[in-house]
C-alpha positions in Angstrom: 87.9 143.3 109.0 91.0 145.1 107.9 94.0 142.8 108.5 96.5 145.0 106.7 96.3 147.9 109.1 98.5 148.0 112.3 95.5 148.5 114.6 93.9 145.5 116.3 90.6 144.5 114.7 87.4 145.3 116.4 85.4 142.3 115.4 82.8 140.2 117.2 85.3 137.8 118.8 87.2 140.6 120.5 84.0 142.1 121.7 82.7 138.8 123.0 85.9 138.1 124.9 85.7 141.6 126.5 82.1 141.1 127.5 82.7 137.7 129.1 85.6 139.2 131.1 83.4 141.9 132.4 80.7 139.5 133.4 83.1 137.2 135.2 84.6 140.1 137.1 81.2 141.3 138.2 80.1 137.9 139.4 83.5 137.5 141.2 82.9 140.9 143.0 79.3 140.1 144.1 78.8 140.0 147.9 77.7 136.3 147.9 80.9 135.2 146.0 83.5 136.9 148.2 84.0 133.9 150.5 83.4 131.3 147.8 86.3 129.3 146.5 84.8 129.6 143.0 85.7 133.3 143.1 89.4 132.5 142.4 88.4 130.3 139.4 86.3 133.1 137.9 89.2 135.6 138.3 91.5 133.1 136.6 89.1 132.5 133.7 88.8 136.3 133.2 92.6 136.7 133.0 92.9 133.7 130.7 90.4 135.2 128.3 92.5 138.3 128.1 95.4 136.1 126.9 93.2 134.7 124.1 92.4 138.2 122.9 96.0 139.2 122.8 97.0 136.0 121.0 94.3 136.6 118.3 95.7 140.1 117.8 99.2 138.9 117.4 98.2 136.1 115.0 96.3 138.6 112.8 99.3 140.9 112.7 101.6 138.1 111.8 99.3 136.9 109.0 99.2 140.5 107.7 103.0 140.7 107.7 103.2 137.4 105.8 100.7 138.6 103.2 102.5 141.9 102.8 105.9 140.2 102.4 104.7 137.5 100.1 104.4 139.6 96.9 107.0 142.5 96.9 107.0 142.9 93.1 104.7 145.4 91.2 102.0 144.0 88.9 103.9 144.8 85.7 107.1 143.0 86.8 105.1 140.0 88.0 103.4 139.7 84.6 106.7 139.9 82.7 108.4 137.4 85.1 105.5 135.0 84.7 105.8 135.2 80.9 109.6 134.7 81.0 109.2 131.7 83.3 106.5 130.1 81.2 108.6 130.6 78.0 111.8 129.2 79.6 109.9 126.2 81.0 108.2 125.5 77.7 111.5 125.8 75.7 113.4 123.6 78.2 110.8 120.9 78.2 110.6 120.9 74.4 114.3 120.6 74.0 114.6 117.9 76.6 111.8 115.9 75.0 113.4 116.1 71.6 116.7 114.9 72.8 115.1 112.0 74.8 112.9 111.0 71.9 115.9 111.0 69.6 117.8 108.7 72.0 114.9 106.4 72.8 113.6 105.6 69.3 116.6 103.7 68.0 117.0 101.9 71.3 113.4 101.0 71.3 113.4 99.8 67.7 116.5 97.7 68.3 115.2 96.2 71.5 111.8 95.5 70.1 113.2 93.9 66.9 115.3 91.5 69.0 112.4 90.7 71.2 110.1 90.0 68.2 112.8 87.8 66.6 113.3 85.8 69.8 109.6 85.4 70.2 109.1 84.1 66.7 112.1 81.8 66.9 111.0 80.5 70.3 107.5 79.8 68.9 108.9 77.9 66.0 111.2 75.7 68.1 108.4 75.1 70.7 106.0 74.2 67.9 108.5 71.8 66.3 109.3 70.1 69.6 105.6 69.8 70.5 104.8 68.2 67.1 107.7 65.7 67.5 106.5 64.9 71.0 102.9 64.3 69.9 104.1 62.1 67.0 106.4 60.1 69.3 103.6 59.5 71.9 101.0 58.6 69.3 103.4 56.4 67.3 104.4 54.6 70.5 100.7 54.1 71.4 99.8 53.1 67.9 102.6 50.4 67.8 101.5 49.1 71.2 97.8 49.1 70.1 98.7 47.3 66.8 100.7 44.7 68.7 97.8 44.1 71.1 95.3 43.7 68.2 97.7 41.4 66.4 98.0 39.1 69.4 94.2 39.2 69.8 93.8 38.3 66.1 96.3 35.5 66.4 94.5 34.1 69.5 91.0 34.5 68.3 91.2 34.1 64.5 93.9 31.5 63.9 93.7 29.4 60.8 91.7 26.7 62.5 89.2 29.1 64.2 85.5 28.9 63.3 85.4 32.6 63.2 87.9 33.0 60.3 86.3 33.4 56.9 87.9 34.3 53.5 86.1 37.2 51.8 87.4 38.4 48.4 90.5 36.5 48.9 91.4 38.0 52.3 91.0 36.3 55.6 88.4 38.1 57.9 87.6 37.2 61.5 83.9 37.2 62.4 83.8 37.8 66.1 80.6 39.0 67.9 81.0 42.6 69.2 80.6 41.5 72.9 83.5 39.2 72.6 85.7 41.8 70.9 84.8 44.4 73.5 85.9 42.0 76.3 89.3 41.7 74.8 
């Protein structure tokens, strides 16, 4: 099919539309259809099909005009224009990236250095505070535990208790494990 020529194409679709119109017209003129109401419908369908054929022809001509108008430059000019555009785009992108990289690197280094310093300082402070917190909690618990054991010792192993024995010059309290576990 030659779209570029000004003549309507003679393809299968146009031929099919024409043949269906002829068939519909012949059936509409048949003697048994003259008094049938379907005769009017067949005539209307035949006329509608002619509209489709004209529409297809117009669309094909419009597409051909768009294709012809799309590329008005000769091939040599197109090649030169493409090369110039590619070179200009490449040069512009290269220059812009160099300027942006020169601007970003010191900013990135300064910002990153500050962030690293803050992170290290924050980690140091957090570590020191957590160590002090653990020491305070364990010391508090240790003092309370020592006081509890001291009161148990005083109650169970007093000087007059039968459980108190002196070993190597030091007083030792001999209490069965079950009794110590209950306290």
